C-alpha positions, 0 to 999 in steps of 0.5 A: 500500500501507500505507506509501505511504499513510502517506507520502502522509498526512504529505505532504498534512498539511503538517507540522510533521513531514516525516521518517517512520520506516518498516519494510519487512515483507518485509526488515524493513529500517528507513528514515527517509523525508524527504518534503520532501527526497524521500529515504529513508535506511537506518537501519542502513547510512545508504545514501540513495536518492531517492524520488518521488510517483506521480501520482493519477488524481483530479488528472490534468491538473488542476494543471499547473505550468511552468518558465521556459525563457528568452526569454519561454517557459514549459515544462510539467512532466510530470504526476508533477512537476506533481502533486507541486508542486501538492500540496506547495504547497497543503499549505503546505510551503515546499519540496519536491524533484523527481527528473527524469531524473538531476537532483535539483531543490530547489523553493523556493515562497517565491521560486518557483524551482527549483535544480538540486542538481548545477549550482546553476543556478536557474529561475523556476517557476509554477502553470499550464501553459505558457500559464497565469497569471503567477507569484505572488511573485517572485525574492525576496531570501531566501537560496538553498541551493546544493550543497556536497560530498556533499549538504550545503548552504551559504546564499548570497545570490542576485544582485540586479537583472537578472543578466548577459546571456548571449551565445551562442557556438556549439552542437555536436551529436554524433551517436552512431556506434552501433558503425559507425566508418570505421576506415580514415579515422580511422586512415589505414590502408592495405590491404596487397597479399600481396607487402607482408607475410609471410603466415606471420608471426603477427598480434600480437593473435591470434598466428595467421598473417596469411594471405592471406584477401581477406575479412579483409585485412591493414592497416597503421596510420599508426603502421606496425603491421600487423594483420588488419583484423577483429581490429584493428577489434574492438580499436579499438572497445574502446580507441582506440589501437594494440594494439601501440605504443599510438599513440592515434587520434581515434576517436569515443567511446561518448557518445550523441547530444547537444548542447553549447551554449557561452555567455558572460556577465559574472558572474565565477566565485569567485576570478576577479574581473572575469573573464567566464565561459564557460557549457557547457550539455549536453543528452542525451535518453533513448534505447536503448543501442547496441553501444558501450554496456554493455547494448546494447538496454536503455534509458538515461536522458538528462541535462542539465548546466550547467558554468562555466569562467572566460574567461581564458587557461587557461580558453580552453585548457580550453574548447578541449579541452572542445569537441574532447572533445565533437566526439570523443564522450568527454565523457559516457558511459552508465554508473552515476551516482556521485551517485545510484547509478542505472544506465543513465544518461548520466554524466560521462566528463570532470570539469567544474565545475558551480558558479561558487563553493564550491571543489573540494568544491562542484565549483566555483571557485576551483580552480587545479589543475583546468585541468592535471587536465582536460588530463591527462584529455584527454591520456589520450584522445589529445587534446592542445593545442600551445603555441599552443592548437591541437588536435594531430592525433597522439597521444603 
């Protein structure tokens, strides 16, 4: 339409103005649209949303771009992203922004790098597909923009030299239970014989007699509380604790299928001089929501996250908690992103540090209180460590 054509002309003209004021006829709402930041801001409410440029048929397959996947491998961008990179670069823009899944990337054509605006993680980029030409330019020494707080940026100097080599420690895969949980194993419940309970007594959940129906037997949980099986199964699926005494059980959470890869390198986090760093890389593909998610049957968008923890005594305890949390499926959830406002996306369920520096306002280090806060979040899920740093097998 006319608005899209106006934005496309500004984008392809290459400047100097990259902010356009537009008005939507149907709603009469006015917006400031930044074609470099790929963002629209409502002039009245100041609410911002990401925008994107759709691919055109004339350029389809003609301008591939790729990103450095490490280990000498290059991966091709999708068609929409490749076209946006090609048009922005050929139009003379020094930068642009890409929204891929739930991630916003800042593209710097001077250094030929992309920076994840949430994690601060950088990768090289280049024109050409996965087997295309080598990148022109280089890593460069220009200052790069990293996120601070609510989308603001600070200027920091990039690392020099070859950087610190990562060492792979382990990879953990979580398989979504899709609503099918072996409650008997996880709660260690026991089926009761009719003579072991009072059939006329009321179930504490339904306030109805237990009865003697063999299709809905009575079970005794390891906390010694007694319920009809079907009733307590529904309760435990909603919240992994005894409905009566609140004893917490290590039931698998609602997290979708994904992987957690743990690395370490020698580059310290801010405030942790000469201390190696744990790097936690999370990846979730897009998929369809199961019965444990907000909208079963609806699609959800996956995500990829990079997080950092200093490799010291407190950091080791924190990483032990985060590993077990991922095993239990309580690290992420399907819901609404507080960063972008997008619904039906994989988003945080436990707080992480997505930057090595910048302090709490940048979701980074130093932050002395983070370890205790993370431990308290895990404890709320029944996940605790003993004094020796071992996972406790029983909830509070």
